[in-house]
Chimera marker file (.cmm) of the C-alpha trace (Angstrom):
<marker_set name="trace">
<marker id="1" x="32.667" y="74.253" z="212.747" r="1" g="1" b="0" radius="0.5"/>
<marker id="2" x="33.361" y="77.406" z="211.816" r="1" g="1" b="0" radius="0.5"/>
<marker id="3" x="35.635" y="78.170" z="213.942" r="1" g="1" b="0" radius="0.5"/>
<marker id="4" x="38.133" y="75.251" z="213.140" r="1" g="1" b="0" radius="0.5"/>
<marker id="5" x="37.425" y="73.192" z="215.744" r="1" g="1" b="0" radius="0.5"/>
<marker id="6" x="35.275" y="69.581" z="214.893" r="1" g="1" b="0" radius="0.5"/>
<marker id="7" x="31.853" y="68.489" z="216.769" r="1" g="1" b="0" radius="0.5"/>
<marker id="8" x="32.193" y="66.394" z="219.785" r="1" g="1" b="0" radius="0.5"/>
<marker id="9" x="29.276" y="63.370" z="220.063" r="1" g="1" b="0" radius="0.5"/>
<marker id="10" x="28.300" y="65.765" z="223.105" r="1" g="1" b="0" radius="0.5"/>
<marker id="11" x="27.898" y="68.340" z="220.598" r="1" g="1" b="0" radius="0.5"/>
<marker id="12" x="25.551" y="66.318" z="218.462" r="1" g="1" b="0" radius="0.5"/>
<marker id="13" x="22.975" y="64.460" z="220.722" r="1" g="1" b="0" radius="0.5"/>
<marker id="14" x="21.579" y="67.331" z="221.821" r="1" g="1" b="0" radius="0.5"/>
<marker id="15" x="21.013" y="68.196" z="217.550" r="1" g="1" b="0" radius="0.5"/>
<marker id="16" x="19.929" y="64.681" z="216.058" r="1" g="1" b="0" radius="0.5"/>
<marker id="17" x="17.279" y="64.974" z="218.480" r="1" g="1" b="0" radius="0.5"/>
<marker id="18" x="16.194" y="67.905" z="217.489" r="1" g="1" b="0" radius="0.5"/>
<marker id="19" x="16.084" y="66.935" z="214.418" r="1" g="1" b="0" radius="0.5"/>
<marker id="20" x="14.751" y="63.471" z="214.737" r="1" g="1" b="0" radius="0.5"/>
<marker id="21" x="12.006" y="64.932" z="216.167" r="1" g="1" b="0" radius="0.5"/>
<marker id="22" x="11.388" y="67.723" z="213.737" r="1" g="1" b="0" radius="0.5"/>
<marker id="23" x="11.135" y="64.945" z="210.881" r="1" g="1" b="0" radius="0.5"/>
<marker id="24" x="8.454" y="63.526" z="213.336" r="1" g="1" b="0" radius="0.5"/>
<marker id="25" x="6.286" y="66.447" z="213.703" r="1" g="1" b="0" radius="0.5"/>
<marker id="26" x="6.485" y="67.238" z="209.881" r="1" g="1" b="0" radius="0.5"/>
<marker id="27" x="5.546" y="64.181" z="209.362" r="1" g="1" b="0" radius="0.5"/>
<marker id="28" x="2.581" y="63.462" z="212.110" r="1" g="1" b="0" radius="0.5"/>
<marker id="29" x="1.229" y="66.921" z="210.825" r="1" g="1" b="0" radius="0.5"/>
<marker id="30" x="0.567" y="64.805" z="207.623" r="1" g="1" b="0" radius="0.5"/>
<marker id="31" x="3.183" y="65.602" z="205.522" r="1" g="1" b="0" radius="0.5"/>
<marker id="32" x="3.992" y="62.505" z="202.812" r="1" g="1" b="0" radius="0.5"/>
<marker id="33" x="7.442" y="62.340" z="203.574" r="1" g="1" b="0" radius="0.5"/>
<marker id="34" x="10.377" y="64.467" z="204.895" r="1" g="1" b="0" radius="0.5"/>
<marker id="35" x="13.919" y="64.843" z="204.056" r="1" g="1" b="0" radius="0.5"/>
<marker id="36" x="16.483" y="65.503" z="206.485" r="1" g="1" b="0" radius="0.5"/>
<marker id="37" x="20.313" y="65.970" z="206.255" r="1" g="1" b="0" radius="0.5"/>
<marker id="38" x="22.906" y="65.506" z="208.063" r="1" g="1" b="0" radius="0.5"/>
<marker id="39" x="26.497" y="64.123" z="208.666" r="1" g="1" b="0" radius="0.5"/>
<marker id="40" x="25.765" y="61.041" z="210.186" r="1" g="1" b="0" radius="0.5"/>
<marker id="41" x="29.430" y="59.888" z="210.758" r="1" g="1" b="0" radius="0.5"/>
<marker id="42" x="28.791" y="57.503" z="213.567" r="1" g="1" b="0" radius="0.5"/>
<marker id="43" x="26.282" y="54.584" z="213.374" r="1" g="1" b="0" radius="0.5"/>
<marker id="44" x="25.177" y="55.541" z="216.708" r="1" g="1" b="0" radius="0.5"/>
<marker id="45" x="24.519" y="58.896" z="215.156" r="1" g="1" b="0" radius="0.5"/>
<marker id="46" x="22.179" y="57.035" z="212.845" r="1" g="1" b="0" radius="0.5"/>
<marker id="47" x="20.699" y="54.764" z="215.405" r="1" g="1" b="0" radius="0.5"/>
<marker id="48" x="19.682" y="58.594" z="217.539" r="1" g="1" b="0" radius="0.5"/>
<marker id="49" x="17.749" y="59.530" z="213.893" r="1" g="1" b="0" radius="0.5"/>
<marker id="50" x="16.299" y="56.075" z="213.374" r="1" g="1" b="0" radius="0.5"/>
<marker id="51" x="14.048" y="55.724" z="216.998" r="1" g="1" b="0" radius="0.5"/>
<marker id="52" x="11.989" y="58.523" z="214.662" r="1" g="1" b="0" radius="0.5"/>
<marker id="53" x="10.580" y="54.980" z="212.961" r="1" g="1" b="0" radius="0.5"/>
<marker id="54" x="9.716" y="53.789" z="217.329" r="1" g="1" b="0" radius="0.5"/>
<marker id="55" x="8.126" y="57.389" z="217.652" r="1" g="1" b="0" radius="0.5"/>
<marker id="56" x="5.361" y="57.778" z="214.782" r="1" g="1" b="0" radius="0.5"/>
<marker id="57" x="3.441" y="55.589" z="212.867" r="1" g="1" b="0" radius="0.5"/>
<marker id="58" x="4.372" y="54.557" z="209.493" r="1" g="1" b="0" radius="0.5"/>
<marker id="59" x="7.796" y="56.632" z="209.601" r="1" g="1" b="0" radius="0.5"/>
<marker id="60" x="10.238" y="54.523" z="207.416" r="1" g="1" b="0" radius="0.5"/>
<marker id="61" x="13.681" y="55.610" z="208.198" r="1" g="1" b="0" radius="0.5"/>
<marker id="62" x="16.244" y="55.555" z="204.992" r="1" g="1" b="0" radius="0.5"/>
<marker id="63" x="19.843" y="57.144" z="204.933" r="1" g="1" b="0" radius="0.5"/>
<marker id="64" x="21.628" y="58.088" z="201.296" r="1" g="1" b="0" radius="0.5"/>
<marker id="65" x="25.266" y="57.802" z="201.878" r="1" g="1" b="0" radius="0.5"/>
<marker id="66" x="27.340" y="59.774" z="199.964" r="1" g="1" b="0" radius="0.5"/>
<marker id="67" x="30.670" y="58.152" z="199.175" r="1" g="1" b="0" radius="0.5"/>
<marker id="68" x="33.820" y="59.556" z="198.372" r="1" g="1" b="0" radius="0.5"/>
<marker id="69" x="37.201" y="58.991" z="198.994" r="1" g="1" b="0" radius="0.5"/>
<marker id="70" x="39.553" y="62.318" z="201.254" r="1" g="1" b="0" radius="0.5"/>
<marker id="71" x="41.586" y="62.963" z="197.824" r="1" g="1" b="0" radius="0.5"/>
<marker id="72" x="38.060" y="63.956" z="196.047" r="1" g="1" b="0" radius="0.5"/>
<marker id="73" x="36.519" y="66.116" z="199.016" r="1" g="1" b="0" radius="0.5"/>
<marker id="74" x="40.022" y="67.894" z="199.769" r="1" g="1" b="0" radius="0.5"/>
<marker id="75" x="40.083" y="68.877" z="196.350" r="1" g="1" b="0" radius="0.5"/>
<marker id="76" x="36.362" y="69.591" z="196.673" r="1" g="1" b="0" radius="0.5"/>
<marker id="77" x="36.982" y="71.837" z="199.189" r="1" g="1" b="0" radius="0.5"/>
<marker id="78" x="39.800" y="73.268" z="198.249" r="1" g="1" b="0" radius="0.5"/>
<marker id="79" x="37.943" y="75.045" z="195.248" r="1" g="1" b="0" radius="0.5"/>
<marker id="80" x="35.385" y="76.072" z="197.100" r="1" g="1" b="0" radius="0.5"/>
<marker id="81" x="36.073" y="79.769" z="197.470" r="1" g="1" b="0" radius="0.5"/>
<marker id="82" x="35.487" y="81.466" z="201.437" r="1" g="1" b="0" radius="0.5"/>
<marker id="83" x="33.888" y="78.303" z="202.926" r="1" g="1" b="0" radius="0.5"/>
<marker id="84" x="34.944" y="77.722" z="206.624" r="1" g="1" b="0" radius="0.5"/>
<marker id="85" x="35.429" y="73.938" z="205.603" r="1" g="1" b="0" radius="0.5"/>
<marker id="86" x="39.288" y="73.389" z="205.469" r="1" g="1" b="0" radius="0.5"/>
<marker id="87" x="41.787" y="69.997" z="204.786" r="1" g="1" b="0" radius="0.5"/>
<marker id="88" x="42.211" y="69.957" z="208.796" r="1" g="1" b="0" radius="0.5"/>
<marker id="89" x="38.062" y="69.804" z="208.964" r="1" g="1" b="0" radius="0.5"/>
<marker id="90" x="37.590" y="66.828" z="206.082" r="1" g="1" b="0" radius="0.5"/>
<marker id="91" x="40.681" y="65.200" z="207.823" r="1" g="1" b="0" radius="0.5"/>
<marker id="92" x="38.524" y="64.817" z="211.016" r="1" g="1" b="0" radius="0.5"/>
<marker id="93" x="35.643" y="63.881" z="209.154" r="1" g="1" b="0" radius="0.5"/>
<marker id="94" x="37.698" y="60.847" z="208.133" r="1" g="1" b="0" radius="0.5"/>
<marker id="95" x="39.222" y="60.260" z="211.457" r="1" g="1" b="0" radius="0.5"/>
<marker id="96" x="35.555" y="60.272" z="213.237" r="1" g="1" b="0" radius="0.5"/>
<marker id="97" x="33.704" y="58.275" z="209.885" r="1" g="1" b="0" radius="0.5"/>
<marker id="98" x="31.593" y="54.846" z="210.857" r="1" g="1" b="0" radius="0.5"/>
<marker id="99" x="30.862" y="53.218" z="207.023" r="1" g="1" b="0" radius="0.5"/>
<marker id="100" x="27.639" y="51.878" z="207.022" r="1" g="1" b="0" radius="0.5"/>
<marker id="101" x="28.194" y="47.911" z="207.245" r="1" g="1" b="0" radius="0.5"/>
<marker id="102" x="26.140" y="45.534" z="205.303" r="1" g="1" b="0" radius="0.5"/>
<marker id="103" x="23.884" y="45.346" z="208.396" r="1" g="1" b="0" radius="0.5"/>
<marker id="104" x="22.435" y="48.812" z="208.287" r="1" g="1" b="0" radius="0.5"/>
<marker id="105" x="19.603" y="47.519" z="205.772" r="1" g="1" b="0" radius="0.5"/>
<marker id="106" x="18.424" y="51.485" z="205.518" r="1" g="1" b="0" radius="0.5"/>
<marker id="107" x="21.448" y="52.678" z="204.192" r="1" g="1" b="0" radius="0.5"/>
<marker id="108" x="21.771" y="53.635" z="200.433" r="1" g="1" b="0" radius="0.5"/>
<marker id="109" x="24.868" y="53.599" z="199.184" r="1" g="1" b="0" radius="0.5"/>
<marker id="110" x="25.755" y="56.757" z="196.832" r="1" g="1" b="0" radius="0.5"/>
<marker id="111" x="29.442" y="56.939" z="195.064" r="1" g="1" b="0" radius="0.5"/>
<marker id="112" x="29.366" y="61.128" z="194.509" r="1" g="1" b="0" radius="0.5"/>
<marker id="113" x="33.283" y="60.510" z="192.322" r="1" g="1" b="0" radius="0.5"/>
<marker id="114" x="30.765" y="61.884" z="189.120" r="1" g="1" b="0" radius="0.5"/>
<marker id="115" x="29.294" y="65.447" z="188.132" r="1" g="1" b="0" radius="0.5"/>
<marker id="116" x="26.699" y="66.440" z="190.192" r="1" g="1" b="0" radius="0.5"/>
<marker id="117" x="24.344" y="66.066" z="187.854" r="1" g="1" b="0" radius="0.5"/>
<marker id="118" x="24.773" y="62.575" z="187.540" r="1" g="1" b="0" radius="0.5"/>
<marker id="119" x="25.055" y="62.185" z="191.140" r="1" g="1" b="0" radius="0.5"/>
<marker id="120" x="21.694" y="63.432" z="191.184" r="1" g="1" b="0" radius="0.5"/>
<marker id="121" x="20.311" y="61.182" z="188.829" r="1" g="1" b="0" radius="0.5"/>
<marker id="122" x="21.905" y="58.504" z="190.463" r="1" g="1" b="0" radius="0.5"/>
<marker id="123" x="19.859" y="59.203" z="194.284" r="1" g="1" b="0" radius="0.5"/>
<marker id="124" x="17.117" y="60.059" z="192.335" r="1" g="1" b="0" radius="0.5"/>
<marker id="125" x="17.195" y="56.422" z="191.216" r="1" g="1" b="0" radius="0.5"/>
<marker id="126" x="18.247" y="54.768" z="193.439" r="1" g="1" b="0" radius="0.5"/>
<marker id="127" x="15.714" y="56.793" z="195.985" r="1" g="1" b="0" radius="0.5"/>
<marker id="128" x="12.947" y="55.400" z="193.806" r="1" g="1" b="0" radius="0.5"/>
<marker id="129" x="14.039" y="51.934" z="193.715" r="1" g="1" b="0" radius="0.5"/>
<marker id="130" x="14.210" y="51.392" z="196.921" r="1" g="1" b="0" radius="0.5"/>
<marker id="131" x="10.263" y="53.463" z="197.851" r="1" g="1" b="0" radius="0.5"/>
<marker id="132" x="9.051" y="51.178" z="194.979" r="1" g="1" b="0" radius="0.5"/>
<marker id="133" x="10.383" y="47.635" z="196.378" r="1" g="1" b="0" radius="0.5"/>
<marker id="134" x="12.961" y="46.973" z="193.478" r="1" g="1" b="0" radius="0.5"/>
<marker id="135" x="16.190" y="47.275" z="195.744" r="1" g="1" b="0" radius="0.5"/>
<link id1="1" id2="2" r="1" g="1" b="0" radius="0.2"/>
<link id1="2" id2="3" r="1" g="1" b="0" radius="0.2"/>
<link id1="3" id2="4" r="1" g="1" b="0" radius="0.2"/>
<link id1="4" id2="5" r="1" g="1" b="0" radius="0.2"/>
<link id1="5" id2="6" r="1" g="1" b="0" radius="0.2"/>
<link id1="6" id2="7" r="1" g="1" b="0" radius="0.2"/>
<link id1="7" id2="8" r="1" g="1" b="0" radius="0.2"/>
<link id1="8" id2="9" r="1" g="1" b="0" radius="0.2"/>
<link id1="9" id2="10" r="1" g="1" b="0" radius="0.2"/>
<link id1="10" id2="11" r="1" g="1" b="0" radius="0.2"/>
<link id1="11" id2="12" r="1" g="1" b="0" radius="0.2"/>
<link id1="12" id2="13" r="1" g="1" b="0" radius="0.2"/>
<link id1="13" id2="14" r="1" g="1" b="0" radius="0.2"/>
<link id1="14" id2="15" r="1" g="1" b="0" radius="0.2"/>
<link id1="15" id2="16" r="1" g="1" b="0" radius="0.2"/>
<link id1="16" id2="17" r="1" g="1" b="0" radius="0.2"/>
<link id1="17" id2="18" r="1" g="1" b="0" radius="0.2"/>
<link id1="18" id2="19" r="1" g="1" b="0" radius="0.2"/>
<link id1="19" id2="20" r="1" g="1" b="0" radius="0.2"/>
<link id1="20" id2="21" r="1" g="1" b="0" radius="0.2"/>
<link id1="21" id2="22" r="1" g="1" b="0" radius="0.2"/>
<link id1="22" id2="23" r="1" g="1" b="0" radius="0.2"/>
<link id1="23" id2="24" r="1" g="1" b="0" radius="0.2"/>
<link id1="24" id2="25" r="1" g="1" b="0" radius="0.2"/>
<link id1="25" id2="26" r="1" g="1" b="0" radius="0.2"/>
<link id1="26" id2="27" r="1" g="1" b="0" radius="0.2"/>
<link id1="27" id2="28" r="1" g="1" b="0" radius="0.2"/>
<link id1="28" id2="29" r="1" g="1" b="0" radius="0.2"/>
<link id1="29" id2="30" r="1" g="1" b="0" radius="0.2"/>
<link id1="30" id2="31" r="1" g="1" b="0" radius="0.2"/>
<link id1="31" id2="32" r="1" g="1" b="0" radius="0.2"/>
<link id1="32" id2="33" r="1" g="1" b="0" radius="0.2"/>
<link id1="33" id2="34" r="1" g="1" b="0" radius="0.2"/>
<link id1="34" id2="35" r="1" g="1" b="0" radius="0.2"/>
<link id1="35" id2="36" r="1" g="1" b="0" radius="0.2"/>
<link id1="36" id2="37" r="1" g="1" b="0" radius="0.2"/>
<link id1="37" id2="38" r="1" g="1" b="0" radius="0.2"/>
<link id1="38" id2="39" r="1" g="1" b="0" radius="0.2"/>
<link id1="39" id2="40" r="1" g="1" b="0" radius="0.2"/>
<link id1="40" id2="41" r="1" g="1" b="0" radius="0.2"/>
<link id1="41" id2="42" r="1" g="1" b="0" radius="0.2"/>
<link id1="42" id2="43" r="1" g="1" b="0" radius="0.2"/>
<link id1="43" id2="44" r="1" g="1" b="0" radius="0.2"/>
<link id1="44" id2="45" r="1" g="1" b="0" radius="0.2"/>
<link id1="45" id2="46" r="1" g="1" b="0" radius="0.2"/>
<link id1="46" id2="47" r="1" g="1" b="0" radius="0.2"/>
<link id1="47" id2="48" r="1" g="1" b="0" radius="0.2"/>
<link id1="48" id2="49" r="1" g="1" b="0" radius="0.2"/>
<link id1="49" id2="50" r="1" g="1" b="0" radius="0.2"/>
<link id1="50" id2="51" r="1" g="1" b="0" radius="0.2"/>
<link id1="51" id2="52" r="1" g="1" b="0" radius="0.2"/>
<link id1="52" id2="53" r="1" g="1" b="0" radius="0.2"/>
<link id1="53" id2="54" r="1" g="1" b="0" radius="0.2"/>
<link id1="54" id2="55" r="1" g="1" b="0" radius="0.2"/>
<link id1="55" id2="56" r="1" g="1" b="0" radius="0.2"/>
<link id1="56" id2="57" r="1" g="1" b="0" radius="0.2"/>
<link id1="57" id2="58" r="1" g="1" b="0" radius="0.2"/>
<link id1="58" id2="59" r="1" g="1" b="0" radius="0.2"/>
<link id1="59" id2="60" r="1" g="1" b="0" radius="0.2"/>
<link id1="60" id2="61" r="1" g="1" b="0" radius="0.2"/>
<link id1="61" id2="62" r="1" g="1" b="0" radius="0.2"/>
<link id1="62" id2="63" r="1" g="1" b="0" radius="0.2"/>
<link id1="63" id2="64" r="1" g="1" b="0" radius="0.2"/>
<link id1="64" id2="65" r="1" g="1" b="0" radius="0.2"/>
<link id1="65" id2="66" r="1" g="1" b="0" radius="0.2"/>
<link id1="66" id2="67" r="1" g="1" b="0" radius="0.2"/>
<link id1="67" id2="68" r="1" g="1" b="0" radius="0.2"/>
<link id1="68" id2="69" r="1" g="1" b="0" radius="0.2"/>
<link id1="69" id2="70" r="1" g="1" b="0" radius="0.2"/>
<link id1="70" id2="71" r="1" g="1" b="0" radius="0.2"/>
<link id1="71" id2="72" r="1" g="1" b="0" radius="0.2"/>
<link id1="72" id2="73" r="1" g="1" b="0" radius="0.2"/>
<link id1="73" id2="74" r="1" g="1" b="0" radius="0.2"/>
<link id1="74" id2="75" r="1" g="1" b="0" radius="0.2"/>
<link id1="75" id2="76" r="1" g="1" b="0" radius="0.2"/>
<link id1="76" id2="77" r="1" g="1" b="0" radius="0.2"/>
<link id1="77" id2="78" r="1" g="1" b="0" radius="0.2"/>
<link id1="78" id2="79" r="1" g="1" b="0" radius="0.2"/>
<link id1="79" id2="80" r="1" g="1" b="0" radius="0.2"/>
<link id1="80" id2="81" r="1" g="1" b="0" radius="0.2"/>
<link id1="81" id2="82" r="1" g="1" b="0" radius="0.2"/>
<link id1="82" id2="83" r="1" g="1" b="0" radius="0.2"/>
<link id1="83" id2="84" r="1" g="1" b="0" radius="0.2"/>
<link id1="84" id2="85" r="1" g="1" b="0" radius="0.2"/>
<link id1="85" id2="86" r="1" g="1" b="0" radius="0.2"/>
<link id1="86" id2="87" r="1" g="1" b="0" radius="0.2"/>
<link id1="87" id2="88" r="1" g="1" b="0" radius="0.2"/>
<link id1="88" id2="89" r="1" g="1" b="0" radius="0.2"/>
<link id1="89" id2="90" r="1" g="1" b="0" radius="0.2"/>
<link id1="90" id2="91" r="1" g="1" b="0" radius="0.2"/>
<link id1="91" id2="92" r="1" g="1" b="0" radius="0.2"/>
<link id1="92" id2="93" r="1" g="1" b="0" radius="0.2"/>
<link id1="93" id2="94" r="1" g="1" b="0" radius="0.2"/>
<link id1="94" id2="95" r="1" g="1" b="0" radius="0.2"/>
<link id1="95" id2="96" r="1" g="1" b="0" radius="0.2"/>
<link id1="96" id2="97" r="1" g="1" b="0" radius="0.2"/>
<link id1="97" id2="98" r="1" g="1" b="0" radius="0.2"/>
<link id1="98" id2="99" r="1" g="1" b="0" radius="0.2"/>
<link id1="99" id2="100" r="1" g="1" b="0" radius="0.2"/>
<link id1="100" id2="101" r="1" g="1" b="0" radius="0.2"/>
<link id1="101" id2="102" r="1" g="1" b="0" radius="0.2"/>
<link id1="102" id2="103" r="1" g="1" b="0" radius="0.2"/>
<link id1="103" id2="104" r="1" g="1" b="0" radius="0.2"/>
<link id1="104" id2="105" r="1" g="1" b="0" radius="0.2"/>
<link id1="105" id2="106" r="1" g="1" b="0" radius="0.2"/>
<link id1="106" id2="107" r="1" g="1" b="0" radius="0.2"/>
<link id1="107" id2="108" r="1" g="1" b="0" radius="0.2"/>
<link id1="108" id2="109" r="1" g="1" b="0" radius="0.2"/>
<link id1="109" id2="110" r="1" g="1" b="0" radius="0.2"/>
<link id1="110" id2="111" r="1" g="1" b="0" radius="0.2"/>
<link id1="111" id2="112" r="1" g="1" b="0" radius="0.2"/>
<link id1="112" id2="113" r="1" g="1" b="0" radius="0.2"/>
<link id1="113" id2="114" r="1" g="1" b="0" radius="0.2"/>
<link id1="114" id2="115" r="1" g="1" b="0" radius="0.2"/>
<link id1="115" id2="116" r="1" g="1" b="0" radius="0.2"/>
<link id1="116" id2="117" r="1" g="1" b="0" radius="0.2"/>
<link id1="117" id2="118" r="1" g="1" b="0" radius="0.2"/>
<link id1="118" id2="119" r="1" g="1" b="0" radius="0.2"/>
<link id1="119" id2="120" r="1" g="1" b="0" radius="0.2"/>
<link id1="120" id2="121" r="1" g="1" b="0" radius="0.2"/>
<link id1="121" id2="122" r="1" g="1" b="0" radius="0.2"/>
<link id1="122" id2="123" r="1" g="1" b="0" radius="0.2"/>
<link id1="123" id2="124" r="1" g="1" b="0" radius="0.2"/>
<link id1="124" id2="125" r="1" g="1" b="0" radius="0.2"/>
<link id1="125" id2="126" r="1" g="1" b="0" radius="0.2"/>
<link id1="126" id2="127" r="1" g="1" b="0" radius="0.2"/>
<link id1="127" id2="128" r="1" g="1" b="0" radius="0.2"/>
<link id1="128" id2="129" r="1" g="1" b="0" radius="0.2"/>
<link id1="129" id2="130" r="1" g="1" b="0" radius="0.2"/>
<link id1="130" id2="131" r="1" g="1" b="0" radius="0.2"/>
<link id1="131" id2="132" r="1" g="1" b="0" radius="0.2"/>
<link id1="132" id2="133" r="1" g="1" b="0" radius="0.2"/>
<link id1="133" id2="134" r="1" g="1" b="0" radius="0.2"/>
<link id1="134" id2="135" r="1" g="1" b="0" radius="0.2"/>
</marker_set>
Protein backbone atom coordinates (compact mmCIF):
# COMPACT_ATOMS: atom_id res chain seq x y z
CA UNK A 1 0.00 0.00 0.00
CA UNK A 2 2.87 2.37 0.72
CA UNK A 3 3.77 2.01 -2.97
CA UNK A 4 0.26 3.00 -4.01
CA UNK A 5 -0.73 -0.58 -4.85
CA UNK A 6 -3.82 -1.99 -3.13
CA UNK A 7 -3.42 -5.27 -1.29
CA UNK A 8 -5.06 -8.36 -2.74
CA UNK A 9 -6.84 -11.14 -0.88
CA UNK A 10 -3.70 -13.25 -1.23
CA UNK A 11 -1.65 -10.46 0.38
CA UNK A 12 -3.97 -10.39 3.38
CA UNK A 13 -4.48 -14.05 4.40
CA UNK A 14 -1.21 -14.69 6.24
CA UNK A 15 -1.37 -11.25 7.84
CA UNK A 16 -4.92 -11.80 9.12
CA UNK A 17 -4.06 -15.25 10.45
CA UNK A 18 -0.98 -13.87 12.21
CA UNK A 19 -3.03 -11.09 13.83
CA UNK A 20 -5.62 -13.60 15.02
CA UNK A 21 -3.04 -16.03 16.40
CA UNK A 22 -1.16 -13.25 18.22
CA UNK A 23 -4.37 -12.03 19.83
CA UNK A 24 -5.20 -15.54 21.01
CA UNK A 25 -1.68 -15.93 22.45
CA UNK A 26 -2.05 -12.67 24.37
CA UNK A 27 -5.38 -13.82 25.80
CA UNK A 28 -4.09 -17.29 26.63
CA UNK A 29 -1.20 -15.58 28.42
CA UNK A 30 -3.65 -14.14 30.92
CA UNK A 31 -4.59 -10.77 29.45
CA UNK A 32 -8.15 -9.67 30.26
CA UNK A 33 -8.62 -8.37 26.76
CA UNK A 34 -6.91 -7.60 23.51
CA UNK A 35 -7.58 -4.90 20.94
CA UNK A 36 -6.55 -5.53 17.35
CA UNK A 37 -6.82 -2.87 14.68
CA UNK A 38 -6.97 -3.60 10.99
CA UNK A 39 -9.16 -2.88 8.01
CA UNK A 40 -11.30 -5.98 7.69
CA UNK A 41 -12.89 -4.64 4.54
CA UNK A 42 -14.58 -7.88 3.54
CA UNK A 43 -16.74 -10.28 5.48
CA UNK A 44 -14.34 -13.13 4.74
CA UNK A 45 -11.54 -11.11 6.41
CA UNK A 46 -13.71 -10.63 9.48
CA UNK A 47 -14.47 -14.36 9.41
CA UNK A 48 -10.73 -15.11 9.66
CA UNK A 49 -10.55 -13.02 12.84
CA UNK A 50 -13.76 -14.60 14.16
CA UNK A 51 -12.01 -17.97 14.24
CA UNK A 52 -10.21 -16.75 17.38
CA UNK A 53 -13.32 -17.62 19.38
CA UNK A 54 -12.89 -21.23 18.28
CA UNK A 55 -9.16 -21.34 19.00
CA UNK A 56 -9.28 -20.41 22.67
CA UNK A 57 -11.70 -20.68 25.56
CA UNK A 58 -13.62 -17.61 26.61
CA UNK A 59 -12.58 -15.52 23.59
CA UNK A 60 -15.28 -13.13 22.44
CA UNK A 61 -14.65 -11.26 19.22
CA UNK A 62 -16.18 -7.86 18.51
CA UNK A 63 -15.55 -5.51 15.61
CA UNK A 64 -15.80 -1.74 15.75
CA UNK A 65 -16.79 -0.59 12.27
CA UNK A 66 -15.74 3.01 11.75
CA UNK A 67 -18.35 4.13 9.23
CA UNK A 68 -17.68 7.12 6.96
CA UNK A 69 -18.57 8.12 3.45
CA UNK A 70 -15.96 8.38 0.73
CA UNK A 71 -16.03 12.18 0.58
CA UNK A 72 -15.28 12.55 4.29
CA UNK A 73 -12.35 10.17 4.09
CA UNK A 74 -11.00 11.88 0.98
CA UNK A 75 -11.07 15.22 2.84
CA UNK A 76 -9.22 13.73 5.78
CA UNK A 77 -6.63 11.99 3.61
CA UNK A 78 -5.99 15.18 1.63
CA UNK A 79 -5.37 17.05 4.89
CA UNK A 80 -2.54 14.65 5.81
CA UNK A 81 0.94 15.75 4.87
CA UNK A 82 3.42 13.16 3.67
CA UNK A 83 1.11 10.17 4.14
CA UNK A 84 1.16 7.33 1.61
CA UNK A 85 -2.64 7.08 1.40
CA UNK A 86 -3.90 9.09 -1.57
CA UNK A 87 -7.25 9.48 -3.32
CA UNK A 88 -6.83 6.38 -5.47
CA UNK A 89 -6.10 4.24 -2.42
CA UNK A 90 -9.25 5.52 -0.68
CA UNK A 91 -11.19 4.64 -3.83
CA UNK A 92 -9.72 1.12 -3.88
CA UNK A 93 -10.66 0.64 -0.21
CA UNK A 94 -14.27 1.57 -0.97
CA UNK A 95 -14.30 -0.74 -4.00
CA UNK A 96 -13.21 -3.63 -1.79
CA UNK A 97 -15.47 -2.74 1.15
CA UNK A 98 -18.25 -5.11 2.12
CA UNK A 99 -20.08 -3.20 4.81
CA UNK A 100 -21.17 -5.35 7.73
CA UNK A 101 -24.85 -6.23 7.57
CA UNK A 102 -27.48 -7.07 10.18
CA UNK A 103 -26.37 -10.72 10.28
CA UNK A 104 -22.97 -9.75 11.69
CA UNK A 105 -24.09 -9.38 15.29
CA UNK A 106 -20.54 -8.91 16.55
CA UNK A 107 -20.09 -5.58 14.76
CA UNK A 108 -20.44 -2.25 16.55
CA UNK A 109 -20.95 0.48 13.92
CA UNK A 110 -19.56 3.93 14.77
CA UNK A 111 -20.23 7.08 12.75
CA UNK A 112 -16.90 8.89 12.40
CA UNK A 113 -18.19 12.11 10.86
CA UNK A 114 -17.77 13.99 14.14
CA UNK A 115 -14.65 15.27 15.85
CA UNK A 116 -11.95 12.87 16.98
CA UNK A 117 -12.99 13.47 20.59
CA UNK A 118 -16.67 12.74 19.92
CA UNK A 119 -15.81 9.59 17.94
CA UNK A 120 -13.56 8.34 20.73
CA UNK A 121 -16.25 8.92 23.36
CA UNK A 122 -18.95 7.31 21.22
CA UNK A 123 -16.76 4.28 20.56
CA UNK A 124 -15.88 3.79 24.22
CA UNK A 125 -19.52 4.21 25.25
CA UNK A 126 -20.77 1.71 22.67
CA UNK A 127 -18.09 -0.85 23.51
CA UNK A 128 -18.88 -0.57 27.22
CA UNK A 129 -22.59 -1.02 26.50
CA UNK A 130 -21.91 -4.19 24.52
CA UNK A 131 -19.54 -5.54 27.17
CA UNK A 132 -22.13 -4.90 29.87
CA UNK A 133 -24.85 -6.58 27.79
CA UNK A 134 -26.90 -3.40 27.37
CA UNK A 135 -26.74 -3.24 23.59
